[in-house]
N, C-alpha and C positions, 0 to 999 in steps of 0.2 A: 437554409433561406431565412427562416422565423428570426433566430438571431441577429441575422445581417440586415435584416429590414427596420427592425425595433433598433436596434444601433443608428442606423442611418437615419430614422425618425428622431431618435433621443437627439443627435448630432444638428438637425436642423434642416435635414434634404428632404427635399418635397417627395413624395410617392410616385410623382411623374417623372423623375430624372431617368434619364435611358443608362441604360450599362452595355457596355459592350461584352457579347460574350461569343464561346464557341457553341455550336452543334456539334451532335455526335460523327457528324463528319469532319470535325474540326474546321469548319465553314466560320469565318466571322460574322457577325450580324447585331443590330443593337434591339434591345428591348425593356420594355419596364418592368424588370424583375417586382421591386416593391409594389406596384401599384396592381398586379396579377394577385399578389399576396394578400395584400387588405381587401381587395373586392372580393376576395373566396372568405376571407373573416366573415365582412359583412353580410353577403349570401348565406351563410352558413347559420348565423345569429338569426335572420328573418326567418327561415327555414324554421328552425329550432325553436323560436317563439311562435309562429304560425300553427306547428302541431301544437303546443300547449295551451294554447288559446282554443283551437280545435277541440281536445280533451276535455277540458273545463266546460265549454258551453255545450258539448254533449252529453257531458253529465247531468248538466243542471235541464237538461231537455228530458233526459231519460229519467229524473228523480220524478220532474213532476207527471210527467204520463204514467209512471208507476202509482204516485198518488192519487191520481185522475182516477186510475183502473179499481184501484182498491175501493174510493169512495163510490164510483158507478156499480161495481158488483156489490159492495154492502157487507163485506164479508170482515172479521175481526182480525185482527193481526196480533193480537195478543198471543203467548205461547201457552201451552200448560204444563 
């Protein structure tokens, strides 16, 4: 489906275009193949970026918390 939808987009077809398909019981129906494909790609990109941002923010908060605790306790951090 990936090659088909990318080729259809390159040829100028809309991703909302309906295509006639057959299901597992060989019953015909119309569906938006490429719309489903491109919306799945978009959703996975959004989820991936959200996880990345969350990890970065968590690391920043953790770093400042550790620095604050070291300053609060007053222990030296240098090794011998």
